[in-house]
C-alpha positions in Angstrom: 21.1 33.4 -23.1 18.9 36.0 -21.4 20.1 37.1 -18.1 18.8 39.6 -15.6 21.0 40.1 -12.5 19.9 42.3 -9.6 22.3 43.9 -7.2 22.3 46.5 -4.4 20.1 44.8 -1.9 20.9 45.4 1.8 19.5 45.9 5.3 18.8 49.5 6.1 17.0 51.4 8.9 13.6 53.0 8.4 14.0 56.2 6.4 17.1 55.1 4.6 17.8 54.8 0.9 19.0 52.1 -1.4 19.6 51.9 -5.2 19.0 48.5 -6.8 20.5 47.7 -10.2 19.6 45.1 -12.8 22.1 44.2 -15.4 20.6 42.8 -18.6 22.2 40.6 -21.3 21.2 38.2 -24.0 18.4 40.3 -25.6 18.0 43.6 -27.4 17.6 45.8 -24.3 16.2 48.8 -26.1 13.3 46.7 -27.4 12.0 45.8 -24.0 10.0 47.4 -21.3 11.5 46.9 -17.8 9.9 46.7 -14.4 10.5 46.1 -10.8 8.4 43.7 -8.7 8.6 42.6 -5.0 7.4 39.7 -3.1 6.9 38.8 0.6 6.7 35.2 1.5 3.2 33.9 1.4 1.9 36.9 -0.7 1.4 37.6 -4.4 4.2 39.3 -6.3 3.5 43.0 -6.4 4.3 45.2 -9.5 6.0 48.4 -8.3 7.1 50.4 -11.3 7.9 50.1 -15.0 9.6 52.0 -17.8 9.2 51.7 -21.5 11.7 52.1 -24.3 10.9 55.8 -24.5 11.5 56.3 -20.7 7.8 56.7 -20.0 7.3 55.5 -16.4 4.5 54.4 -14.2 4.3 53.6 -10.5 2.1 51.8 -8.0 0.6 53.9 -5.3 2.7 52.1 -2.6 5.9 53.5 -4.0 5.0 56.6 -6.0 6.9 59.6 -4.7 9.5 57.4 -2.9 10.9 55.2 -5.6 12.3 56.1 -9.0 12.9 53.8 -11.9 15.4 54.6 -14.6 17.3 52.8 -17.3 20.7 53.2 -19.0 20.5 51.7 -22.5 24.2 52.1 -23.0 25.0 50.0 -19.9 21.9 47.8 -20.4 21.1 48.4 -16.8 17.9 49.1 -15.0 17.8 51.0 -11.7 15.5 51.5 -8.8 16.2 54.4 -6.4 14.4 53.8 -3.2 14.1 56.6 -0.7 12.3 57.0 2.6 12.2 53.2 3.1 9.7 51.7 5.4 9.6 48.3 7.2 6.8 47.3 4.9 9.2 47.6 1.9 11.0 44.6 3.2 10.8 42.0 0.5 12.6 40.1 -2.3 12.9 42.5 -5.3 12.9 41.3 -8.9 13.5 43.0 -12.2 11.6 41.8 -15.2 11.6 42.4 -19.0 8.6 42.5 -21.4 9.1 42.7 -25.2 7.7 46.0 -26.5 5.1 47.3 -26.9 4.4 47.6 -23.2 0.9 46.6 -22.1 1.1 48.5 -18.9 0.2 52.0 -17.9 -2.6 53.2 -15.6 -6.2 52.0 -15.4 -8.9 54.6 -15.5 -9.1 54.4 -11.8 -5.5 55.6 -11.6 -4.2 52.3 -10.4 -0.9 51.3 -12.1 -1.1 48.3 -14.4 2.1 46.3 -13.9 1.1 42.7 -14.5 3.4 39.9 -13.7 2.1 37.7 -16.6 3.1 40.2 -19.2 6.8 39.9 -18.4 8.9 37.2 -20.2 12.2 37.4 -18.4 13.0 37.6 -14.7 16.0 38.1 -12.5 16.7 35.8 -9.5 15.7 38.4 -7.0 17.5 40.3 -4.3 16.6 40.9 -0.6 15.9 44.3 0.8 15.3 44.5 4.6 14.2 47.7 6.3 14.3 47.7 10.1 12.1 49.9 12.3 
């Protein structure tokens, strides 16, 4: 049974940091691309960052330079280090898995391609709240 379980969500002041974790089980972790998404009530889910099996990463412009994605294949865990958090980062955060090969990357415009429909497995989400 595939399971993705996020942890590390919290309420922090603006400018603070958090590290989210996503523990994976029930599938061959090294064969999957992993990503982080977030969603605010009433808005579409936003792809933030992704990492492939070779540790190639890509980021949306909203988080590039502030957030860092990483993965530990031994622990089957995905991480999201979030620094310099802003109130607009307040959202429910989800990890997701896509069977390789990854279809993401960057468009010619430079915009990151992190498309929700390409990911087969999802965590239940965890809340991050940033106060001003």
